N, C-alpha and C positions, 0 to 999 in steps of 0.2 A: 470531428474528433479533436480533442484538445488535451493538453497537459496544463493543469492548474497548479502553479508553483507558489508556495508560501515561504516567505523569507523575511529577513530584516537586516538592517545595516549593522547593528550592534549586538553583542552577546550571543552570537551564533557562529560557532567555529567553522561549520561546513556549509553555510548558506550560499556563499559565492560559488563554491564548487558545484553544489547541487543545481543552482540556477544555470550555471554555464553548461553543465551536462544536458539539462532539459532543453535549453536553447539549441545546442548543437544537434541533438536528436531531432527536434522539431524542424530544423532547417533541412533535413534530409528528405522531407516529403511535403508536397504542396497540399496534402490532405490532413496534415497535422499542424494544428495551431497551438500557441502557447499564451497563457495569461500569467502574469507575475503579480502577486499581491503581497503587500506588507502585512506581516502577522499582527502588528500593533495597530496600524492605521486603518486597515480594511476589515474592521470587526464584523460587519454584516456578512461579508464573503466568508470569513473564517468560521462564523457560526453556521452559515448555510452548508458548508462542507464538513462541519464537525471536526475541524482540525484543532488539536490541542497541544501540538508541539511542532518545532521546526528544526531542521528543514523538512519540508513535506511536499509531496507531489500527489495530486489526485489525477487519475487517468479517467477521462470522461469521454464517452461515446455518444450514442443517441440520447443517452441519459446518464446520470451519475449512478453507477453501479455499486459504489462504495469500495472501490479499489484504491488503496493508498500505499504510498511509500514514505516512511519516516526515516530520514537519513539518506545519504548518497547511495543510489543503487549501483555500486561499483563491484568489481571482481565478479564472482559467480552471479551476483544479483543483477548484473547488467543484463544477462540473458532473461532473467525473470521480468525485468522492466520491458524489454522488447516483446516478450511473450504477452505481457499484460496489455500492451498497446495493440498487438494483433488480435487478442481475444476480445477486448473491449470494442475494438473497431468492428469486428464481425458480429458482436452482440449475441454470440452463441457460446455456451459453456463447454460443449463437447463432452459433458458428463454422461455416464451410463443412465439408461432409463430408470432403473431402480433408485439411483441417487437423486435424479430429478424428482421422482415421486416423493421420496423422503423429504427433500427440501420444500416441496410444494405443501407438505403437511405441517410445516413449522408454524407454531402459534405465537411464539415469543421471539423477539429479535435475538440474533446470534452475532456476537462481536468476536472475531478471531484476530489475535495478534500473534503473528509468526515472527519470532526472534531469530535473527540470522547474523552471520558475519560474512564479509566479502570472500573469505578463504574457505568457506564450507561448500564442498561439492554436492552435499545432500540437501541443502536448503532450498535450491530452486524448485525441487519437486513439491515440497511442502507449501511453498509460496504459491506456485501455480495452481495447486489444488484448492487452496483457500480462495484465491482470486476467481477461479471458475465457479466456486460455490456462490460467491457474491454476484457474479454475472447472472447466475441461474435464479437467484432468489432475492427479492427486495427486502427480505428479512435478515439477510446476511451482509455484514460489513467485514472486509478483510484488509488488515493492516500488516505491512512488512515493517519491522522495527530493527534497525541496524544496531546491534547490541553495544558496540563500543561508543556509539554516539549518545546513548541513553543509559548510562550506568545506574542511575537511580531506579529505572524500570527493571533492569537486570536484577538488582537487589530486591526490589519490591516483589517480583514474581519468582524469585529463587531460580534464575536461569543459570544452570551450571554447564549446559551443553546446548548446542544448536544442531538442527532446528528444534525449536520448542514453541508450541502453540498454546497460548493462554486463551481460554474460552470464557467470555463474559466476565472479565476482570477477576476471575477466581485464581488466587495464588496457588502455585504448584500444579495447576492443571496442565495436562499435556495431551496432545492428540497426535 
């Protein structure tokens, strides 16, 4: 099990804090490793994980389930981060059979971006559901996007409240 952190030295206001948090969490368990990659210099790794902004953390278990955090997982999102580590480690979504069957029937990729803030008590539920869907299906990728760290995306997707889930890059979509 590992945390794959994407960072850079310049032009990233929260990269140091994000990397420090990931290192501290990884230090708490001998079953959790950490890799730190430079977003600019490690292009091959960046492309392999499909990371398009920083700071970022990919939570990877037996395989890469598509579970991502963009921005520092702080405040209420720290619990989502810990839950993602636990769920990815188990490799089991815990979703209901009907939901598993629906996800098994997906024919096209599903990209979920859950916009959150550290002070939103409702956001972790939306995040955990999206991550569980990604764990269940190779067709699903689930990103947590910390709204205050990515204002251009907040504007692009008309995020006026959180949690807000954007599905497959469609503006204004919510789940």
